[in-house]
N, C-alpha and C positions, 0 to 999 in steps of 0.2 A: 817420570821426570824427562825421560828421552822423548816421550810423546809431546810433552810441553815444549821442549826445545825445538822439536820439528815444527810445531805449530807457530812458534815465534819466528822461526826462519822463514816459513811460508808467508806469514803476515808481513815480514820485512820486504820480501820480494814483491808482494802485492802493492805495498806502499810505494816502493821504488818505481814499479811499473806505472802506477797511477800518476806519480809525479812526472815521469817521462811523457806519458800521454798528455797530461795537462800542459806540459811545456810545449809539446808539439801543437796542441790545439791553439795555443796563444800566438803561435808564429804568424806574423802578418802576411797578407798576400795570398793569392790563389795559385801562385806559380812557384811555391817553395815546397820543401819536403824531399822525399827520396827522388832519385833521378827518373825512375819510371813514372811516378805520379806527376812529377813536374812536367815531363814531356807530354803526358796525357792532358794535363790542365792547360798547357800552352797551346795544344791543339784546339781546345775549347775557346781560348781567347782569339785565335786566328779565325775560327769558325764564326764567332760573333762579329768580327770585323768584316768578314765576307758578307755576312747577313746584312750588316749596316750598309755596305756598298750598294746592295740591290734595292735599298729603300730610298724613297724621296722623303725628305725631312725639312719642310719649309720653315718650321718654327724652331729648328735646331734643338729638338728635344734630346737628341743623342750626342750632344756636344761633349758630354762627360766621358764618352767612350774613347778615351786615350790613356796611355800609360800601360804599365805591366799588370797592375792589380785590377782585373776585370770584375772582382766582387764589389768594387766601389762604383761601378758604372750604374747609371740610372736604369731601373727596371730589372737589374740582374741580381739574383739571390743565389748564394752559394751555401753548400753544406758546411756547417761550422767545423766539422772534423776533417772531412776529406778535401774540402775546398773545391769540389766539383760543382758546376752550375746545375742547379736543380729547378730554378724558377726563372721564367722570362715573362715579366708583366709589363707590357707596353700599351696597356689600355689608354685610349685618348680621354682626357678629361674635358668637361664641359667648357672650361675657360680656354681650351686650346683653339676653339673656333673651327669653322669649316676649313679655313686655309691652313690650320696648324696641324692637321691630321697626317699621320704617316701613310705612305702609299708605296707604289712601285711593285717589285717582285719579291717573293719570299724565296730566299736562296736555299739550295739543296744542302748547304753547309750546316744547317740545323741538325742534320743526321749525325754530326760529330759531337753533338751534346748528348752523350750516351746516358747520362744520369738525369736528363730533363724529365720532370714529372708534372710540371705546371706550365702551360703556355696560354697566355692571354693577349690577343691582338685585337680585342673588341673596340668598337666605336672609332675605327680608323676608316680610311677611304682607299680601298684597293681597286676602285674604278672598274668594277665588273670582271675582274680576273677570276679564274676558277680557284677553288680550294685545292692546294697542291696534294697530289696523291701520296707523296712520300711521307706526309704527316702520319699516315697509317703505319709507318715503320718506326715511329717513336714509341717503342714498346713499353717504356716505363711510365708513359703519361697516365696520370690519374685525374688531371683537370685540363679541359680544353674549352676555351671560350673564343670563338670567332664571330660573335654576334655583332650585328649592325656595322659591319666593316666593308659593306658594298662588294661582297663576293657574289658571283653569279654562276649559272650553270648547275648541273646536277651535283649532288653530294657524292664524293668518290666512295665507292663501296669498300675501299681499302681501310676506311675508318673502322670497319668491323673487326679489324685485327687487334684493336687496342683493348685487349682483354682485361687490363687492370683499370680501365677508365671508370671513374666514379661520377664525374661531373662533365656533362656535355651541353654546350650552349651554342647553337648555330642560328639563333634568332635573326630574322631580317625584317627591315621595315616592309610592311605588307604593301603589295602592289597588285591591284585588281587586274591590271592589264597583262600580267605575266602568265595567267592561266592558259590562254590559247597557245602559248609557246611551248611545244612539246619538248624542245631541247632542255628546258628548265625543269621538267617533271622528274620526280625522284621516286625510286622504289624504296622500300623500307626493309628489305630482306636482310641487309647487312647488320641491322641493329640487334638481331637475335644473338650475335656472337659477343655482345658486350655484357657478359653475365654479371659484372660487378656494378653496373650502372645504378645510381640512386637518383640522380637529377638529370632530366632531359628537357631541353627547351628548343623546339623547332618552330617556334612561332613565325608565321609568314613564309615558311618554306613550302613550295608547291609539292604536296603529297597526293594530288588527285589520282595518280596512277596506283596509289596504295589504298584507295578508298575501301576496297572489298576485304582487305586482310590486315589493316593497321592494328586492330585490337589483338588479333592472333599473334602478330609480331611482338608487340610490347608485353604481352602476357607471359612471354618467355624470360622476362627479366625479374627474377624472384626478389631482388633487393630494391626494386624501384619504389621510391617514396614520393617523387615529385615529377609530374608529366605535364608539359605545356605544349599543346598542339593547336593553338588558336590560329585562325586565318590560314589554314593549310589546304582548303578545298577538299576536305575528306568526303563530304556529302552523305556518307553512310554511317549511321549510328546503330551497330548490331543490336539485335533484340536479346541476345544472351551472351554470357561470358564464356569464352572457349575453355578456360581452365581457372583454377583458383589460386594461381601464382601471385596475383596482385594483392596479397594480404598485407603488404607493407605500405601500400599506396595511401598517402595522406592528402596530397594536393593533386587535383585533376582539373585542367583548364582546356576546354574544347569549344571555346567561343568562336563565332563568326566562321562557321564551316558550311552553312547551308543545309544542315540536317533538316529533313522534311518528314518527320515521323512523330510518334508519341515518345515520351521519355521512358526508356527501358527500366525495368524494376531493379536490375542488377546493380545500377549505380548507387542505390541506397542500401545495398547489402554489403558494401565494402566496409568492414568493421572499423578500420582505422582512418577512414576518410574524414577530414576536418574542413576541407575547402573544395567546393564544387562550383565550377563556372561553365554554364551552358548558354550564355547570353549571345545575342546577335545571331540567332538561327531561325529556322522556321518550324520549331517544335509546336505541336498542336495538341488538341484534346484537353480534357479536364486535368487540372493539376493534381487532383486526387488519383487519377489513373496511374500516375507515376509510382504510386505505392500500392497499386492494385485495388485496394479498398481500405476501409477503416480498420478492418481486422488485421490486414497486413501492416498497417501503420502501427497498431498496438504491438504487433509482434516485433517490428523493427525497434520500437521504443524499448521493449523488454530486453532485446538483444544488445541494446546500447549503441547500435550503429547510427541511429538517427539522433540520439541524444548527444553523441560525440561531435556532431557537425557544428562547426563554428561559423563558416561562411557558406551561404547558398545564394548563387547569382543565376537567376533565370530570366533576366530582363530581355526585352526586345525579341519576343517570340509571339506565337499566336495561341498561347494558353488561355483557357477559359474556365468557367465555373467559379465556385466560391472557395475561400481559403479557411473557412471556419473549422472544419474537421482537422485539417493539418495543424492549425494553431492549437486546437484543443489537445491533440496528442502530444505535440511538442511541449506544451505547458505542463503536461502530466509527468514529464521526466523527473526523476529524483533530483537530478542536477542537469538542467538543459544548458548546453554549452553555446548555443547559438548567439553569435555576436553581430553578424551582418546578414541581413535578409534583403535581397534586391529582387523584386518581382515587377519592376517598372516596365511600362510600354508593352502590355499584353491586353487581353480582353477579359480580365478577371472582374468579377462583380460581387454583388451582395453587400452585406454590412460587415464592418470590421468587428470581429468578435470581442467580447469582454475579456476573454481569456488571453488576449494579446498582452494584457498587463502583467501576466505571470512569467513572461520571458525576461526574467530579471537581469540576465547578462547582456541583453540586447544593447548594442552601441549604435547601430546604423539600421534604419528602417526606411526602405525606398519602395514606395508603391505608386509612383507617379504614372500618369497617362494610362489609367485603366477605367473601369466603369463602376467603381465602388460608390455606394449610396449611403444615405444616413449621415449621422454626425460622427465625430471622433469619440470613442468610448471613454467614459470618465476614468477607467482603469489605466489610461495612458500615463497618469501621474505616478504609477508605481514603477515605471521604468527608470530607476534612479541612475542607471549608467548610460542612458540614451544620449548620444551626441549629435545624431543627424536624423531628422524626420522630414521626409519628402512625400507629400500627398497631393501634389499639384496635378491639374488636368484630370480630375475625376468628376463625378456627379454628386459629390457629397454636399449636404445642405444642413440647414438648421443652425443652431448657435455653436460657437466654439467653446469647449468646456474650460472652466477656470483651472482645472487640474493640470493643464499644460504648464501653468506657472510653477509647478513643483519640480520641474525637470532642471535641476540646477547644473547638470553637466551638459545641457543642450547647447550646441554651438551654431547649428543651422536648422532653421524652421522654414519650410516652403509649403504652404497650403493654397497656392495660387490657383486661379481658374476653377474655382468651385463656387456655386451660388450660395455662399454663406449669408446668414441673416443675423439680425440683432446687433448687439453692441459689444465691442471689445474695449476693455478698460485696463487700467494698470494692474488689476488683480490677475489678469491673464499672463502678465509678464513679471510679476513681482520678485520671483526667486530665480530668474534665468540669469544668473550671475556670469555665465560664460558665453552668452549669446553674442554671436558675431554677424549672423546673416538672418534677416527676417523678410519674408516675401508673402504678401497676402493679396497679390495683384489679380486684376481681371483685364483681359485685352479689350473688352468692349468699351466703347465710348458713349453708350446710351445713358440717358439722364437718370435711369432708375438704379440708384446705388443702394444696395440692400444691406451693406455692412457699414456700420458707423464706428469710427475710431474716436472714442470719447475718453481721453486721458487728461487728467487734471493738469493744469498749468503749473501747479505747485510740486508735482511729482518729479523726483530725480531718479532716473533708471539706474539699476545696479550693474548694468552692463555697458560695454562700449561697442556699439555696432560699427561694422565695416561696410555692410550692404543692407540697404533698406529700400523695399519696393512696396508701396501702398497704392499702386495705380488703380483707379476707379473704385476706391473706397472713400467714403465721406470723412475727410479729415478736417475740413474747414467748418465754419467760414474763416477762422483765424489760422494763421501760420502756426504749426505745432510748436509750442513753447518747450515741450519736454525734450526737444532736440538740442537744447542750449548747452548741454554738457557732452554731446556726441562729437568729440573732436578727433575721432579716428575714422570717420566716415570716408569711404572712397567711392561709393555709389549711392546716390540719392534719387529716387524716382517717386514723385508725388503727382504724376500726370492725372488729370481729370479727377481731382480730389475736392472740388467745390471750395477752393480757397479764394476768398475775396478779401484781399489784404495787401499790404505792402510787405516786402521781405524785411524783417526786423534787422536792426543794426548789428545785434549780437551774432547773427548768422554770418555776416561778412567777416566778423572778427574771430571765427573759430579756427582760422588758419588751416583750413582743410586742403588736402591735395587730392582732388577728385579725378576719377577716370570716367564717370558718367554723372551728369546733372540733368534731370528731366523734370521740369515744372510745367510742362505744356498743358494746354486745355484747362486753364483755370481763369480766374479774373484778377490775377496779380497786377499790380500797378506800381508806378514809381520809376525811378531811375536805377540802373544796374551799374555798380562801380566796377572798376577793372582790377579789383584786389584779389579775386579768386585765383587759386593755383590749380593746375591740372597736370596729370601724369601724361606720359607719352601716348599718343593715339587716343586721346580722350574725346568725349562727345558732350555737346551742350544743346539742350532743346528747351526753348522758352516760348515756342510758338502758341498762337491762339491765347494771348493775354492782352494786357493793356499797358505794357511797358512803354515808356517814352524816353525822350532825350536822344542823345547821340548814340551811335552804335557802340556797344561794348566790345573791345578787342582784348580778349584775355590771353592767357599763356600761349606761347609759341608752340606748345605741345598739342593744342586742340586740333583734331582732325575733322570733326563734324560740328558745324555751327548752324542751328536751325532756329531762325528768329521770325518766321513768317507770321502774318496776321497779328501785328502789334501796331504801335504808333511811333516807332522810331523815326526820327526826322534828321534833316541835315544831309550833308554829303557822305558818301562812303569814304572812309579815310584813304588818302592817296597811297599810304604805305602799308595797306592791308596785306600785300604780298610778302613784305619783309617781316612784318610783325607776327603773322600767322602762317609760316611757310609750310606747315604740315597739313593744311586743309585739303581734304578730299571731297567734302560735301559742304556747300555754302548755299543756304536758302534764306534770302532776305525779302521774299515776295510779300505783297500786300502790306506795305508800310507807307510812309510818307517821305521816302528818301528822294533827294534832289541832287542836282549837279551832274557830273559826267562819270562815265565808267573809268575807274583808275587803271592805268596801264600795268600797275604792279600785279594785277590779277593774273597776267600772263606769266608771272614768275612762279605760280603755284603749279609746279610740274607734276604733282600727284593729284591734282583736282580732277574729280570724276563728274560731279554734279554742280552746276552753276544756275541758280534760279533767283532772278531779281525782277520778276514780273510784277505788274500792277503797282508801280511807283511813279515818280515824276522825273525820271532821268532824262537828260537832254544831251545834245551833242552827237557826235559820230561814235560808232563802235570802233575803238582803237584796234590796231593790229596786235591784239593781245598775245597771240601765240607765235606769230612771226617765224614759222617754220621750225619751232622748237618741239621735239617729240614730247607728247603728253598723253594722258589717259582720259581726257574729257569725253564723256559719253552723253551728257545731258546738258543742254544750254537752253534756258527759257528767259528771254528778255522781253516778252510780249507785254502789251499794254503799258507802254511808256511813251516818251516823246523823242525817241532817238531818230536821227536823220542821217543823210548821206548814203553812201554806197556800202554794200556788204564787203568787208575787207577780204582780200584774197587769202589772208593768213588762215581763214577758216578751213581752207583746204588741207592744212596740216593736221587736222583733227581726224586721224585715221580710225579712231575708236568711236567716233560720234554716232549715236543712235537716235537722239531726239534733238531737233533744232526748231525752236519755237520763237519766232520773231514777229508775230502778228500784231496788228494795231499799233504801228509806229508810223514814222514818216520816211521810211527808207526808200531809196530810189535807185535808178540805174538798172543795168542788166545783171542777171545772175552771173557771178564770176565763174569762169570755166574751172577754176581750182576746186570748186565745190564737188566736182565729179570724183575727186580723190576720196571723198567720204563714202566709201563703198559699203559700210555697215549700217548706213542710216535706215531707220525704221519709220520715223515720223518727221515730215518736213512741212511745217506750217509757217508760211510767209504771207498769209492773208492780211488784208487791211493795210497795205502799204502803197507805194507808188512805183513798184518795179515795172519795167517795160521791156520791150523787145519780144522775140519769140520765146515760147516755152522750150527750153533746151531738150533736144532729142536724147542727149546723154543721160537724162534722168532715168529713162527706161533701160538704158544700156549698162550703166555703172552702179545702179542702186537696186540690185535684184531682190533685196529683202524688204523693200518699202511696203509698209502697211497703210500709211496715210499720206496723201498728197493734197495739201490745202493751199491753193494760190488765189483764192477768191479776192475780189475787191482790190485789184491792181490795174495796171495798164498794159497787160500782155496783149499782143496781137498775133496775127498769123493763124495757122491752123493747129489743130491738136496733133501732136506727133504720134505717128503710128507705133513708135517704140514703146509708148506707155502700155500698150496691150500686152507686152511681155511680162508685166509686173504681176506675177502669179499670186503674190501675197497681198496685193492691194485690196483693201475693203472699204476705204473712204477716198473718193475722188471728188474734189471740190474745186472747180475752175470757174465758178460763177462770177458775174459782174466784172468782166474784162472786155476786150475788144476782139475776141476770137472770131474767125470766119472759116468758111469751108464747111465740109460735112463732118458729121460725127463718124469716126472710124468704124467701119463695119466689123473690125476685129475686137470691138469692145466686149463682145461676148466671151472672149478668152480670159477675162479677169476671174480666174477660177476660184479665188478666195471668197467671192460673193456667191459661190454655188456650193460651198462646203462648210461644214460646221466646225467651229473651234471648241474642243472638248474641255480644255483646261484654261484657268485664268492666266492672263498675262498682262503685264503693265504696259500701257501705251501712252503715258502722259495724260494731260488734261486738255480737252478740246471742246470748243463751242461748235455745235453742228446745227444747221438750219433744217428742221424737220417738223412736219405737221403745222407748217405755217408760222413757226416761231423758232427762236434760237434757244437751245438748251445746252448746258454744260455737262459733259460726261467725263468721268475719271475711272471709277472702279469697274464700270461695265462698258467702257469704250470699245473693248475688243469684240463686243457683241453687235456693234452698230455697223450696218452695211449701207452705204449711201453713195449715190452719184448725183452731183448737182452741177449742171452746165448752164444754168439759167442766166438770162440777162447778158447775152453775147450776140453775135451776128451770124450764128450757125445756120446753115441751109441744108437742103436735101431731105432724104427720108429719115425716119426713126429706124435705126438698124434693128432688123429682126433678131440679131444675136443677143440683144439685151434680154430677151425672154429666156435665155439660158441661165441667167443669174438668179437661180431659184431662191436664194436667201437674201435677195435685195430687199431692204426695208424702205428706202426713200429713193425716188426717181423724180428729179426736177429738171425739166427741159424747157421751162417757160421763157417767154420773152426772147425768142429767137425768130428765125424765118424758115422753120421746118415745114415741109410740104409732104404730100402723100398721105397714107393711111396710118392709123394706129395699128401696130402689129396684131394679127389675129390671135397669136398665142400669148397675149398679154396675161391671160389667166394662169399661165405657168408660174408667174411670180407670186407664189402662194403666201409669202411672208410680207408682201408689200403693204405698208401702212400709209405711205404718202405718195401720191401721184399727181404731179402738176405739169400739164402740157399746155397751159393757157398761153394766150397771146402769140400764137404761131399761125400758120396757114394750112393746118391739117384738114383733110377732107375725108369724105366717105362715112360709113356708119361707125358707131361705137361698137366694138366687138362684144358679142353676148357673153364671152368668157369673163369679161370684167366683173360680172355679177358674182363670180366664184371667189373673188378676192375678199375672203371673210374677215381679214384683219384690217382692211383699209378703213381709215377714219378721217382721211383728208384727201379730197379729190377736187381738182380744178381743171376743167376742160373749156373754160370760157374763151371768147374772142378767137374762134377758129372758123372753119367752114364745114363743120361736121353736119351730117344729114341723117335722116331716118328716125326711127323710133328709138327713144332712150330705153336701154334694157332695164328690166325690173327683176325683183327677187333678191333674196339673200341680203348681202351687205348694202346693195344700192338702195334698198327700201329705207335704210336709216339715213342715207345721204340725200335728203330730200330738200336741200336748200336750192332754190332756182338759180342762185348766182353761180352755181357750179357750171351751168350750161349757158350762161348769158352770151348774147351776141354770136349765136350759131343759128342763123335764120332758118335753116332747113331742118333743124331738129324739132321733134314733136313728142308728145306724151309727157306723163308726169315725171318730175314735179313742175315743169314749166306749163304755161297756160295754153300754148299751141297744141291743138289736137291733131292726131294723125288721121289720115283718110280711113273712113270706116268706123271711127270711134263712136259716131252717132247712130250707126245702123244697128238695128236689132237690140236697142237698149231696152231692157225689161221694164215693165211698169212697176213703180214703187208705191207703197202705201202713202197716203197723204193724211193730213189732219194733225191732231194733237200729238200723235206718237212721234212724228218727225220733230216737232217743237221740243218735246221732252228729251229726245236724244241729243238735240243741239244744246239745250239748256244744261243737260247733265254733263256733257263733254266740256262745255265752257266753265261750268262750276268746278269740275274736277281740275281743269287747268288753273283756275283761279286759286283753289286751295293749294295746289302744288307750288305756285309761285309764292303764296303767302307763307307756307311752311318753310320754303327755301329761304325767304327773307328773315324769318324768325331764327332759323338755324344759323344763318350767317351772323346775326347780331350776337346770339349766345356764344357761338364758337369763337368769334373775334375777341369779345371781352373776357370770356372764361379761359380761353387758351392763349390766343395771340397776345392779349394784354399781359399775361404772365410772362410770355416769352420776350416781350419788350423789356421787362425788368431784369430777367435772368438771361444773361448773354450766353452762358455755357449751355443752358437748356435750349436756347434758340438755335445755336449751331447744330446741336445733336438732332433737334426736332426737324429742322429743314433738310438735314441729310436723309432722315427717314422719309420725310414727305416726298423728296425727290425720287425715291424708289417706287412709291405707290401712286404718285399723282396721275400717271397715265391711266392706270386702272380706274381711278375715280372719275376722270373725265369721260372715259368710255361708258361707264355705267350711267352717268348723268345724261350723256348724249342719247343713249338708247331709250331712257325713260321719257325724255322730252320728245324724241321722235315718235314714240308710241302714242303719247297723249296728243301730239299734233296731228298724227294720222287719224286718230279717233275723232278729233274736232273737225278736220277737213272732210272726213267721211260723212259726219252729221250734217255739215253745211251742204255738201254735194247732194245728199239725199233730200234735204229740205228744198233746194233749188229745183231739183229734178221733179219732185212732187208738185211744185208750183206750176211748172211748165205743163204738166199733164192736166 
């Protein structure tokens, strides 16, 4: 009984104590309680206010930091019992914007927050200040997040004192330019003292100084489960693991470090690893080498370490070999956990194994940009959890299996840039109820479309697409009716799809809000209403069709409007600048537009490309830019009927790279303001009425000029010596002007015509006179090297320095008053194809070295005063047209009739009789059959091929683009054959006449 009473008394005391504690816990405010605790908490409130004073707070996020109760302040969390500040969470939110982030200095007063265990200042902007060293004295910290807050400098090693720290995130936005800065390099020795760490994120922190020992340092953290070291400049991936402490590691991210080795085996021996990311490195070797061999693979599977892996990312490396054995072993797991497999952008090859269909937990399969061959295995239909399938940019072929249609969880399917064949029907898509993205595109615009999209017009898809790209698949000839319920589309690409139709009315009524609409390179016709809606920075491409009517001006959100090669007519709307203010790219070339250029174009301050060539525009070029800063880099108004002077406002285009105004009626002198365009690369003002001297400042203020084309104008005076300083110039065309004086001897300093350009670069589209005719170049313009100074009044010698331009392809100095000799070293121009020195007053012999110009196929030396024997051999034997040498009275030898002295001396006796007649008859017969077969071939080729191309315009466009690339080779082959037969015929006639003489 006494014991019972004692227990009841004790229970009463406990209840009373509990009530007292509960009462104290409910007391409001962080500044109440006993005197000692109140004083301590008041110190914390003062510390927070001092901390606030050191910060910049443009969006007033800390406006609630007033009053006595600091526990109610934004971002401040207190312990419910003691009232002490334990958390400070001032992470900036996305909606704060760049200007709403906290900044300034972090006050030392934080040290007064004795109970602080959680500090988050991430996503703010401390503008390059260093991480305060005193943070290492906040000994109770368990959570520290300073990521993406614009701190700089080395990580203070004092952080190594935070022995209770569990979570550390110092991630920075990666900056490739920081690595050379030794002041920002960090060692990693300090991290070994953080024995409680479980989560470490140092992404983007420069750890290049720790490359040799980083793994040794982190392996001393026995509780580590998550390690993010991407973009740290580590460069060394150790071959072995220093110790076995990393048994808890489940997530390892080492992407973008520049590792240049094979994948070490220890990575796949970490028993608890579920996520491994080694992407964006230079890892090499067979992917099977990472597991040593198949036996090792089987061992890893039995151990469970491989079967536990959920995410494996090895993309953007140099791995090779096949993946069959790896997939076979993974599929043999009792329960394979793999959900995400990314091997994209490597050099992997072979067939995709059938066992791929056994990875039944797979949700994401990314194998893009490799060299896989064959088709998709039918077993793909077994992957019932698959949500993403990316097989683009491989060498896969054959037909697409219908089992794809069984993947009802699939949201994204991209099998673009593979030479698929056959027909894709609704059966391939029938059960893809969650499909949002579909891409089966090919970049090529060639007419051979091997994949046909044949979907019934009655079929209603079970999905709602957001992205559809069927570029260079045969979708037509009708516009795809199965799209009539796709009212969630934001990207639609049907370029080069052989659609010969009008766009149906139902499409315009889908109420789409598009970010990209590309229907280019079809045969679509009709008018385009203005009813379409577009998202911000959207693009529209309708080029190479038959659309007509007035220009469509869609949403003000459109940034790229490409309507070239259609039949749009009428004026460009005067208010285009107001109605489409976001335009950065405007291409209206090759239409039937008339009227004048709207001044509102000058209001497009973001415009980069303006192309309105090949229309019927009239009037003057208005002062479009009028000194307003802008981004215009490409202006092409060529082939119109524009007149007047070039406005001085063009000088405000400081970013201008391409200025194309050829074939208009522009006049006057070039404005001096043009010299402000110091970034210009191509300047084409040909075919106008510009006059005055060619400005010397072109050579002084446009150092990067590639192309200078001023032909067919009224320029006079001499060629400025300053043009010789243009070391990048490879096309110089000053033909058909009134220039006088001599050709500058420094012309040999145009070093770009003596060096090879190794990589493609865009230089706009240009018409170049070469081989006696005008050709248009675009994609290979950067390979053309040409000097054309013809049809002027130039005098003096041909500069010997020209022969230094070893990569010169065309040299035309005809129709001038040049005197002296042809340079002896002319044979140094080994790539010369066209040489025209006709209609001058050149004298002396033709240099023998000219015979070594093996690529030359157009030569004209007529109407000069050249003398001596015409060189023979090599390429000159094929250039046997006598007109090449006409009106040079002192020339002799073949192919002209004048014989050189001594040609008749010692001529050997030749047989006479029937043999000579037979040779002549045989040569003539061969020539006759040649011309007959050529005529027959022409008729068959024209009606069999060209006739079809007349009917099919899309085929015609693609065909002539191909013909343009090979036509030069064909002309050369025909020329060589004709020349060979002609020589044989001439030889037979010569033998016959010689035999008769004897």
